[in-house]
C-alpha positions in Angstrom: -0.1 0.0 0.0 1.8 3.1 -1.1 1.6 6.6 0.4 -0.6 7.6 -2.9 -3.1 5.1 -1.9 -2.5 2.5 -4.4 -1.6 -1.2 -4.0 0.4 -3.2 -6.6 -0.6 -6.9 -7.2 2.5 -9.2 -7.5 0.6 -12.5 -7.7 -0.6 -12.6 -11.3 -2.2 -15.9 -10.7 -5.0 -14.4 -8.8 -6.2 -10.9 -9.0 -6.8 -10.4 -5.3 -4.8 -9.1 -2.3 -5.2 -8.5 1.3 -4.5 -4.8 2.1 -3.9 -4.0 5.6 -5.7 -0.7 6.8 -6.3 1.2 10.0 -8.5 4.2 10.7 -7.6 6.4 13.4 -10.9 8.4 14.1 -14.5 7.4 14.6 -16.9 7.9 11.6 -17.8 6.8 8.2 -14.7 6.1 5.8 -15.0 5.6 2.1 -12.6 3.3 0.4 -12.3 3.3 -3.3 -10.7 0.9 -5.8 -9.8 0.6 -9.2 -7.0 -1.1 -11.4 -3.9 0.7 -11.8 -4.2 1.4 -15.5 -7.3 3.3 -14.7 -9.5 1.3 -16.9 -13.1 0.4 -15.5 -15.1 2.2 -13.0 -14.4 2.7 -9.4 -15.7 0.2 -6.7 -16.4 1.8 -3.3 -17.3 0.5 0.0 -17.9 2.3 3.3 -16.2 1.4 6.6 -18.0 2.7 9.8 -15.4 3.1 12.7 -17.1 3.3 15.9 -15.6 4.2 19.2 -15.4 1.1 21.6 -17.8 0.8 24.4 -15.8 2.4 27.4 -15.8 3.8 30.9 -13.8 7.2 31.8 -13.6 9.4 34.8 -15.5 12.7 34.7 -13.1 15.7 34.9 -10.3 14.0 37.2 -8.2 16.7 38.9 -4.8 16.8 37.7 -3.2 17.7 41.4 -4.4 17.8 44.9 -2.8 18.2 48.3 -2.0 15.5 50.6 -5.0 14.5 52.7 -7.5 15.5 50.0 -10.8 13.4 49.9 -11.9 12.9 46.3 -15.4 11.6 45.1 -15.0 10.4 41.5 -17.6 9.8 39.0 -17.3 7.8 36.0 -19.4 8.0 32.6 -20.2 5.1 30.6 -20.4 5.2 26.8 -21.8 2.6 24.4 -20.0 1.6 21.2 -21.5 4.6 19.1 -19.9 7.2 21.7 -23.3 7.8 23.4 -24.2 7.3 27.0 -24.6 3.7 28.0 -27.8 2.9 29.7 -26.5 -0.5 30.5 -27.4 -1.7 34.1 -23.8 -2.2 35.4 -21.3 -1.5 38.0 -18.0 0.6 37.6 -14.8 0.3 39.3 -12.3 3.2 39.9 -9.0 1.5 41.2 -5.6 2.9 42.1 -3.2 0.6 40.0 0.0 2.5 40.5 0.9 4.6 43.5 4.1 6.0 45.4 5.9 3.8 47.9 3.9 3.5 51.1 0.6 4.3 49.6 -2.2 1.7 49.2 -3.7 0.3 46.1 -7.4 0.9 46.8 -10.7 0.6 44.7 -14.1 1.7 44.8 -17.2 0.0 43.1 -20.6 1.8 42.2 -23.6 1.1 40.1 -24.3 3.1 37.3 -27.5 5.1 36.8 -28.3 6.8 33.4 -24.6 6.2 32.4 -23.1 7.6 35.4 -21.4 5.9 38.3 -20.7 8.0 41.5 -18.0 6.6 44.0 -17.5 7.2 47.5 -14.8 9.1 48.6 -11.0 8.1 48.2 -8.2 9.8 50.4 -4.6 10.4 49.4 -2.0 11.1 51.9 1.3 10.1 50.2 2.8 12.5 47.9 3.8 11.5 44.4 1.9 10.1 41.2 -1.0 7.8 41.2 -2.6 5.9 38.2 -6.3 5.6 38.4 -8.1 3.2 36.3 -11.8 3.0 35.7 -13.5 0.1 34.3 -16.9 -1.8 33.7 -17.8 -5.2 32.4 -17.6 -5.4 28.8 -16.1 -1.9 28.3 -12.7 -0.5 27.7 -10.9 0.9 30.6 -9.2 4.3 30.6 -6.4 5.6 32.9 -5.9 9.1 34.5 -2.8 10.3 36.3 -3.2 12.2 39.6 -0.4 14.1 41.4 -0.6 14.6 45.1 1.4 17.4 46.5 2.7 18.2 50.1 0.1 19.7 52.4 0.8 22.7 54.5 3.9 22.7 56.8 3.5 21.1 60.0 6.8 19.8 61.6 10.4 21.0 61.3 13.1 18.6 62.0 16.8 19.7 62.7 18.9 17.4 60.5 22.4 19.1 61.2 23.3 21.0 64.1 26.6 21.8 65.5 27.3 20.7 69.0 29.9 23.4 69.6 30.3 26.8 68.2 32.8 29.6 68.8 31.6 33.1 69.8 31.1 35.2 66.9 31.8 32.4 64.4 29.1 31.6 61.9 27.5 28.2 61.7 25.1 26.3 59.6 22.0 24.6 60.8 19.9 22.3 58.5 16.3 21.4 58.8 13.7 19.4 56.9 10.1 20.5 57.1 7.1 18.0 56.7 3.4 18.0 56.5 1.3 16.3 59.0 1.2 13.2 56.9 5.2 12.9 57.1 5.6 14.1 53.4 8.6 16.3 53.1 8.0 19.8 51.7 10.3 20.8 48.5 13.4 22.7 48.7 12.9 26.4 49.0 10.3 26.2 51.7 10.6 29.3 54.2 11.5 28.6 57.7 12.0 30.8 60.5 14.4 29.9 63.3 14.2 31.6 66.8 16.4 31.4 69.7 14.4 29.8 72.5 16.9 30.0 75.4 20.6 30.7 76.2 22.9 33.9 76.2 22.8 34.4 72.4 
């Protein structure tokens, strides 16, 4: 199959050939054939390309802070791309998560093509992959990024035990949210002298 849409028959014993094709978008496609010498009428046939029946999350967020509780909803589509009216259940599952996070799942019945799930809570920072599925339908995936929540705890990681009067020294700290997630570099920290001659 050449780029100009022609196909050359090399087997002269049989004037037939299998031509591989693929259509990338839903809709009606017309395929037209005629021998290469231009003689004879065109022969047309149509191919109707349909979207597969599928389940997809409705407007999933791209990023949320740690501790967020999200109530996802999934829309179910039939093979023609319209809303499915099938009485079925859909499932949203965390199929990939950062270390220490649980792979959870929620299931709900669909009403008028819409399934609403109970809340899911995300406390560990990182990237999650959510997959929504329903029986007999293609599943789809969405990516969710969980960022640290507000700063809650400061931990000293480098403190000199002895310092000379008037000599500068360095103190290093790490900042965490209430779930134990480290905040990124550049987080503002204020240190105050609690006791001592100063």
